[in-house]
Structures are given as C-alpha cells and as structure tokens.
N, C-alpha and C positions, 0 to 999 in steps of 0.2 A: 560390946562394941558401941561406938558412937551412933547417933541417929543419922548421921550423914557421912559420906566418904570424905576423908581428909587426906592430905598429902602423905601423912605417915603410913597410910595403907600401902603406898607404892614405894616406901623407903627401904624395905628390906629388913627393918628392925622389929621391935616388939609389936608395933601397930600392925605390921604385915603378918607376923606370926599369929597374932590373935585373929585377924581376918581369915587367914588360911585354915587354922584349926577349927574355929567356931562356925565357919560357913562352908568353905570350899570342901575340905576333907570330910566334914560332918555330913554333907549332902551327896558329894560325888566320889568319896573315897573308895578305893579298891586296892588290892595288893600291888598293882603296878604303879598307880598314882601315888600311893602312900610312901613309896620309897624316896620321893622328893629329890631325885638326882638331877643333874644337869641334862640328862637324857633318860628316856625310858627304854627298856629292853622288851621287845615283842618278837613273837615267832609266828610265821605264816608259811605254810607249805604251798608251793606253786606260785603262779603269777598273781601280782597284786595290782589293784587300781588305787591311784593316789590323787586326791583332789584338795583344793583349798578354796576358801570363800571368806568374804567379809560382810558383816551385817550392820547397816547404819539406819535401819528403818525408823521413820518418824511418823506418828508417835510409837514408842516402844511397846505399848499395850494397845491391842485392837480386838474387835469382836472375833472370837475364834482362836486367839493366840497372842503371842508376845515375842519379843526378840529372842528369848531363850528357846522357845519351841521352834521358832523359825530357823535358828542356827542349826539345831540338830536335824530337823527335817530337810532343810536346804542342802546341807552337806551330805547326809545319808542318801538323799534323792539323786545327787550327782553320781554317787557310787552305784546305786540300784539301777539307774537307766544305762549305766555302762556295763551292766552284766555282772556286778560284783555283790557279794554279801558284805554289808557294812560291819566292820569289826572294831576299829579303833578310831578315836577322835581326840584331837587336840583342841584346846579352848584358851583363848587369850582375850582378856578384858582391857579396854581402854576407857577409863571412867573420868569424867570431870569432877574436880573437887566440888563438894556440896551436893552430890547426887544422893538421893534418899537411900539409906541402908535398907529400909523396909521394902522398897521397890526392887532393890538388887536381890534381896532374899527371895522375892516372888519369882524373879527371873531364874535364879539358880535352882529353885524347886521345880520350875517348869522344865529346865534342862534335864534334871534328874528324872522326872516322870517320863519325858519323851524318850530319853536314852534307854530307860528301863523297858519301855514298850517294845523297842526294836532289838534290844539286847546288845547295844554297842557299849564299849568301855571307854571312858575318858581317861587317858593315860598320861597326858602332860598338859602344861598350860603356863600362863603368865598373866600378871596384872600390872598395868601402868596407870598412874593417876596423873592427870594433867591439870594445870591451873584453870580455874573457871573462866569462861569467856562467853557470857550470855547465859542462857538456861543450861543447867547441868544435863549432861547426856551420857549415855553408855553405848559403846561400840564393841562388837565382838568379832574376832577373827578365829577361824577354825580351819583345821585340815583333817581329812578323813582317809583311812586306809581300809580297803576291802579285798576279800579273796575273789578272784575272777572265776565265774562259772563259764561264761562265754562272752567274748567281746560283742557288744551290741551297738557299736558306733561306727561301723564300716559302711560308708556311703555306697561302695561298690556292690554290697550285698543286695541292695534294693533293685527290684526288677518290675517291669511293666505287668500290671494285673494284681500286684500286691494290694492288700486292703489296708485302710487306715483306721485305727481305733483311737478314740479319745476316751481316757479312762474315767472322766467325771465331767460335770457341767463346768463351763468356762466363765472366766471373768470375775469370780467372786472376790479374790484377794484384792485386785486393783480397785474395784468399786467399793469394797469395804473400807480401804484406806482413804479413798477420796471422800466418802461420806463423813468419816470421823474428822478429817482435816477441815472440811468446809462447815462443820457444825450442823449438818443436816440431821434432823430428828428422825432418823430411820436406821435400822440395823440390818446389815448384810454380813453374815459370818464369813470370814476368810476360809478358803479351802485348804489351808495349811495342814498337811498330813504326810505320813510316811509311805512313799510309793513302793517301797520294797514289799509291803504287805500285798500290793496288787500284782506286782510283776512276778514274785516268786512262785505263784501258783501255775505259771505257764510253762509249756515245753519250749525251752530256749532254742531248740533246734529249728523251730519254725519261725522264730523272730528274726527279722532282718535289720531292724534299726529301732532305737528308742531314744527319745529326748524329752526332758521335762520342759513344759511350756511356761517358763518364767517371764523375764523381761522381754517384751515384744510379743508375748502370747503365742497362740497357735500359728498365726501368720508368719512370725519370725522363724519358727521351727521349719515350716514347710518351705519357705523361700530360701532358707539356708541350705536345705537339701537340694533344691533346684540348682542353686549356684554351685554346690560342691559335687552333686551326683549327675547332673545333666538330664534328669528326667523331670516330669511334672506331676501335677495332681488335679483330679477332678473331684470336687467336694460338693455334697448335697446340703444346702443350707437347712432344709427341713429336718435333717437328722442330727444336727449339732445340738448337744444338750446345753441348755442355758436357762437359768431361773428367770421367771417373769419379772422379778424386781430388778435383776441385773440388766435384762433387756430394756426395761423402762428407763433406767438411769443412763444407759448407753445412748438411747435415742434422744433423751432429754438434753444431754450434754454434748451430743455429736460424736460419740466414740464408736469405733468399730469393735464389737466384742472379740473378734479374732485378734485384735491388737492388744488387748488388756492382759496384764500379767496374772499368772496363776502361781500358787505355791503347792498345789497338790494334784496337778493334772499332767499326765504323760501322753505323748503322741507315740503310738506303737505302729510300726509298719511290719506286716507279717504275711506269710503265705496265704493266698486266698482260700485254699482248701482247709486251713486251720482256723480261719477268722471266726466262724460261728461258734466253734467249740471254745475258742479263747474268750470270746465275749461272754459266754455263759459262765466260765470260770471266774472272770473278773467281776461280774455282777454278784457273785456269791461272797465276795470279800467285803470287809467293813467299809472301805473307801472307794469301791468301784461300782456301787449300785446303779449309778446313772450313766455308766459307760455306753458307748454307741459306736457302731461302724459308720463312718461319715463319708467315706469316699474310697478312691483307688488311685494307684500310680498309673500315669499315662505317658506316652512318648513326648507330647508337646511340652516344651520347656517353660511352662508357666503354672501358676496356681489359679485354677478356674473354679469359681463358685457358681453352681446352679442355684439361682435364687428361688425363694418360695413362691414368687409370682410368675415364674416361668422364664425369667431372663437369665443372662449370664454376665458375670463381671470378673475382672482380674483382681486377685487379692495380692496387694503389693507388700513389700517389706516396710515395716513402720519407719517413719522418718523421725529421728530423734527419740527422746524419752517422753512419753505421754504423761506419766505420773512418776516423778523422780522420788527416790529414796523409799521404795516400797518393800525393800528387802535389805 
C-alpha cells in the first residue's frame, strides 16, 4: 500500500481491493465480513437493540485511546446500557486524501483489539475517500446490534428511593482531550472503556435505568431523566469519584466536572435494597473499581447537589457544548 490514502482507495478498483485485503480483511476479517456482499446475513433470536453513531474526535489519538477504540466502545456502550449483549458492528470510514496509512493501520488494529475484547463481530462496512481540504482527517460511522436481556431505558421504571451509582471517576475523557488540544504538558488518560464488562455482572431485574454519561456528562443524564421521568435527584458531592488532577483542571478552567464528557462511565439507577450488592460486584470488575453510590431519587423535580461544604445547589443541564468534537 501507499504511505498515504489516495483517491484510488475509494474508487472501487485495484487500489480499493488492495486496501481491503491487506488491511481491513487482514485485521478484521471473519466468515460474515469475508463474504463481501452488498449486505451481510446475521441471525439473532429474540428482541434486538440497534444503535448508530459517528466519531469525529480531534485529535484522533489521545492518552488512553484513539478514534478506533472510541468507535467500538461508544457503539457497544450504547447497546450495553440499553440492556443488550453487543453482537454485531458495522464500520464505515470517511478519510481525507493524504491521510497517513500508518496512522490508519494503528486505528484499525485498535478496532480489532477492542472488538476482540468484548467479542463483537464486524460484519459490514464501507470506505469513502474525499478530496483533501486542510489537514487530512478520518471519520468513522458505526452501527451496532445487540441481543436484549432486559430493556434498561424506561423512565417509568424509576421510583423514589432508588439509588444512583456512577461506575467510575468522572471527567477524564473531556479533560484529557482539552489538555492535548491546548498543548498543556500534562497527561490525563481518557476513561474510554467497554461498559458491558461492568453492567453484565449485575442482576438486571433490580436495575431500573442506565445511561452512559458522554456529552454533557453526568449532569446531562440526570437532567434528562428529570425532564422525561418527572422525578428528581439528591446527590452527595463528597461521594462523587473524581481524580485530583481532573478536579484541579476543572477548577482552573472553570468547568463543572458533572458537565464534562466521559467515554467509560455509566449512571445506573437501581433498587435501593440491591445497591450495596451491586456496588460490590461493579468494583470487582476491570473498569468499575472506583464506582460509588452518589445519591438517590427524590420527588422534587430537580437535581440537587449537597456540596462538600454543607450547602446545596441545583445542577443544571449544560448549555451548549463545552468541549466540541470529543467523540
């Protein structure tokens, strides 16, 4: 292959076939994908969950991950928090002419490693090459299909007294991206990870609602539930897991950590009698060691934060996008 992506890669001819065989099928091939038909045939018994996402993160490589890992984690996480086992994934690249082939290889290998970790199969895809306009970039669109165990996104299932668990420390992904972009000589690793590994250990019968806290952070998740479900939350600031470095940079730049995006944090609302057992199970997993019970569902139709200094404040829905293109 050439050292850079050329328009011939997207042309459907010899350049594309070389690209397909020497990179895509070499790294991601499986019996379903290798058929190379206009559609792939899959079989699933029972109800399915179906999601799609697009990834335009800038830069495409960051501490703790890259756009490839982010694509698999982000799509699989949408399935996992919906109560489904991630099973099949589509993958479409939109690449600027001139993009480094070596960087693309790294991204594809990252996709392979992350998809193998969770056991999902990439079964179809597409590649388009567009004329260069500024710095060469790569964007990825994906769609995921999973087998539903139990629907975990019904707002009506939430009831007063339910506990709120955050599965890991918050704010790392957004702050990691911000530091890289601003050229600040500090490293905060993104929390990008596969949430199914955290959720699958739980008894779904006791879980009432789950959402991954991506754009808008934990604040967006809780306020969305308030708007849709009609109940509120009382959260204890002292129990919210957050790294000291993340807290420092949030204070320095004036960010509310609850508004910062995550790529490996779920907000789980579950029966109060199961909360302690669930927390113990989550903390035994690879990605849930810092999980915490941070509050409960209340009747008041607001998100109330009990601060560490003894006060109270309302946590509002974020206005606009604090850090654009973080996923």
